[in-house]
Structure formats: C-alpha cells, structure tokens
C-alpha positions, 0 to 999 in steps of 0.5 A: 500500499503506498501511503500518499492519499487519492487526489479528493484527500488533497483539495478535501485538504487543501479546502478545510485550510481555505475556508480555516483560513476566511473564518479565522481573517473574517472574525480578527476584523472584529477580533483583534487580539493575537493577530500576529501569534494568529498568522504565524499558526497559519503558516506554519500549518499550512507549511505543514500541509504542503510538506506533508503533501 
C-alpha cells in the first residue's frame, strides 16, 4: 500500500485550510487580539500541510 492519499483527500484538505483561513480572517476583523500569533500559526500549519503532501 502506498502512503499517498488520493487527490480527493488533498483537495478536501486544501479546502479545509482555505475555509479556516477565511473564518480566522473574518474573526480577526472583529477581534483584534494575537493577530501575529494566529498568522504565524496559520503559516506553520500551511507549511506542514504542503510538506506532508
């Protein structure tokens, strides 16, 4: 068995990340706290996602 998930899984994962970014971005418009920390966390998560893909 290969460890590579099918393309559908990648698309689902990227959609999840995309919607998470939108939600956090909208939340940041109303809640101006720890924006830099959240952005750094998001960047790290995206790096991990693309490395794992």
